C-alpha positions in Angstrom: -14.5 -32.5 17.1 -11.4 -32.8 15.3 -10.6 -31.6 12.1 -9.8 -34.4 9.6 -6.1 -34.5 9.3 -6.8 -34.7 5.0 -7.9 -31.3 5.7 -6.1 -28.8 8.3 -4.5 -26.1 6.5 -0.5 -26.5 6.2 0.7 -23.9 8.6 2.9 -21.4 6.4 5.2 -18.0 8.0 4.6 -15.8 5.9 8.2 -13.9 5.7 10.2 -16.6 4.8 7.8 -17.8 1.8 8.0 -14.5 0.9 11.7 -14.8 1.2 11.9 -18.0 -0.8 9.5 -17.4 -3.6 8.8 -13.8 -4.7 12.1 -11.8 -6.3 13.8 -8.6 -4.1 13.5 -6.4 -7.7 13.7 -2.8 -7.9 10.5 -0.6 -8.9 10.6 0.1 -12.6 11.0 4.2 -12.8 11.5 4.2 -8.8 14.9 1.7 -8.7 16.4 3.3 -5.5 13.0 1.6 -4.3 13.1 -2.8 -4.5 10.2 -5.0 -3.1 9.6 -8.4 -3.0 7.2 -9.0 -6.1 5.6 -12.3 -6.9 6.2 -13.3 -10.2 5.3 -16.5 -12.5 5.9 -19.5 -10.2 5.6 -18.3 -7.3 2.7 -19.9 -6.3 1.3 -17.7 -4.3 -2.5 -19.2 -2.9 -0.1 -21.8 -0.7 0.0 -18.3 1.5 -3.3 -18.5 1.8 -4.8 -22.2 2.0 -6.6 -22.5 4.9 -7.5 -19.3 6.4 -9.9 -16.0 5.0 -7.2 -14.0 4.1 -7.5 -11.2 1.7 -5.8 -11.2 -2.3 -3.1 -10.9 -2.3 -2.7 -7.5 -3.6 1.0 -7.0 -1.2 3.0 -8.9 -3.9 2.2 -6.0 -6.7 3.1 -2.6 -7.5 0.0 -0.9 -8.0 -1.0 2.2 -10.4 -1.7 4.9 -7.1 1.0 3.6 -4.3 4.0 4.6 -7.9 1.9 7.1 -8.1 1.9 8.6 -4.8 5.4 7.2 -4.4 6.8 9.5 -7.5 5.3 12.3 -5.8 7.2 11.5 -2.4 10.3 11.8 -4.5 9.8 14.9 -6.4 8.4 16.6 -3.5 9.8 15.5 -0.8 9.4 18.9 1.0 5.6 18.0 1.5 6.8 15.3 3.4 9.7 15.5 5.0 9.7 16.0 8.7 5.8 14.3 9.1 3.6 12.4 10.3 3.0 9.8 7.1 0.5 7.3 8.2 0.3 4.5 5.0 -3.4 3.4 5.4 -4.3 -0.7 3.6 -0.1 -0.1 3.6 0.0 -3.6 0.9 4.0 -4.0 -0.1 4.2 -1.0 2.2 5.5 0.8 0.0 4.0 4.4 0.5 5.2 4.5 3.5 8.8 2.9 2.3 8.7 6.3 -0.3 8.1 8.8 2.8 10.4 7.9 4.4 13.0 7.8 2.1 12.1 11.1 1.5 12.5 12.1 5.3 9.0 11.3 6.5 8.6 9.4 10.2 6.5 7.0 8.5 4.0 4.0 9.4 1.8 1.8 7.5 -1.7 0.2 8.5 -2.5 -3.0 6.8 -4.7 -5.5 8.0 -3.8 -8.7 6.2 -0.9 -10.9 7.8 1.1 -11.9 4.6 0.8 -7.9 4.0 2.1 -6.9 7.0 4.9 -10.1 6.6 5.9 -8.1 2.9 5.6 -4.4 5.1 8.8 -5.6 7.2 10.3 -7.8 4.3 10.6 -4.6 2.4 11.1 -1.7 4.7 14.5 -3.9 5.6 15.9 -4.1 2.3 15.7 -0.4 1.9 16.9 0.4 4.9 14.3 2.3 6.6 12.0 1.1 9.5 8.2 1.6 9.2 6.0 0.8 12.5 3.0 -1.2 12.2 0.1 0.2 13.8 -4.4 -0.5 13.9 -6.6 1.4 12.8 -10.0 1.8 13.4 -11.8 2.9 10.2 -15.1 3.4 11.6 -13.4 5.8 14.3 -12.5 9.4 14.8 -9.3 10.3 12.5 -6.1 9.1 14.2 -3.9 10.8 16.7 -0.1 11.5 15.6 0.1 11.6 11.8 0.4 14.2 9.8 -0.8 13.3 6.5 -2.4 10.0 5.9 -1.4 8.5 2.2 -4.1 6.1 0.6 -2.7 4.5 -2.7 -5.7 1.9 -4.5 -8.3 2.7 -2.1 -10.8 3.1 -4.3 -10.7 -0.1 -6.4 -14.1 -1.4 -4.6 -17.6 0.3 -4.5 -17.7 -0.9 -0.8 -14.2 -0.3 0.5 -14.1 2.9 -1.5 -17.6 4.2 0.8 -16.0 2.6 3.4 -12.4 4.1 3.5 -13.6 7.5 1.8 -15.6 8.5 5.2 -12.6 7.6 7.1 -10.2 10.2 4.9 -12.7 12.9 5.5 -12.9 12.9 9.0 -9.5 12.3 9.0 -9.5 15.9 6.7 -11.9 17.5 8.9 -9.4 16.9 11.3 -7.0 18.9 9.9 -4.9 15.8 8.4 -3.5 16.2 5.0 -5.1 13.7 3.0 -3.5 12.4 -0.2 -5.2 10.3 -2.2 -2.6 8.2 -5.1 -5.5 6.4 -8.5 -5.6 6.2 -11.9 -8.6 6.7 -12.0 -11.1 4.4 -11.2 -14.5 3.9 -11.8 -15.1 4.2 -8.2 -12.2 7.3 -7.1 -14.5 9.6 -5.6 -12.9 12.9 -7.6 -16.1 15.3 -7.5 -14.3 15.6 -4.3 -10.3 15.8 -5.0 -8.5 18.2 -6.4 -5.6 16.7 -8.4 -1.8 17.5 -7.8 0.6 15.7 -10.6 0.3 12.1 -13.0 3.1 10.3 -13.1 3.8 7.6 -16.6 2.8 4.4 -14.2 2.2 0.4 -14.2 -0.4 -1.2 -12.5 -1.8 -4.3 -10.9 -1.5 -7.3 -13.9 0.6 -4.9 -16.3 4.0 -6.4 -17.1 6.3 -5.9 -15.2 8.8 -3.2 -16.1 5.1 -0.9 -18.2 4.8 2.8 -17.1 1.4 2.8 -20.2 -0.8 4.0 -17.1 -1.4 7.6 -15.8 -1.4 7.6 -11.7 -2.8 10.4 -10.6 -2.0 11.7 -7.0 -4.9 13.7 -5.9 -5.9 15.9 -2.0 -9.2 15.5 -0.3 -10.9 18.9 -0.5 
């Protein structure tokens, strides 16, 4: 049976919508990076209407990703010339910052709207960020030296799944870097703090830097 016309989901091109309804702006504290960012008139609900999409996390800078971006700018020697995977890429901020620091960066993101945002944001910053598929239940990915995971511990179930994968990556010899502002599900006892930065977070005013985002290494 066909779906009645009044119930059919409208087809919205993510790339076109992002360019038309989000603002390409420099990040507070990282003005060398520009991202398409949501604002009060973006009406992001039109992008996720009609299919079971994740929340539009990719449309806002998060504290952990910002901390990793600051860290890559401050310490480019940690990743320059290395193969970096931005796990749960969102906007692509972490991958973009890694690429600008001299890394060979790629991003894994399951949300098709986030994938479109990564491609657009990468182009806006003059870098290429290939999109890759990662099996979180599988082995550590090949062809990767560093896994960078920003804000993956915002939810208990997601955090457990991510931690199991990140520990397999660590056991396989990959460096695992985590950016987080100290959310409740962060496995702090398994981490070594490397640095902290003043950042904003999702939901904060655009120019806010009133939080502390830290970069950790999985032990």
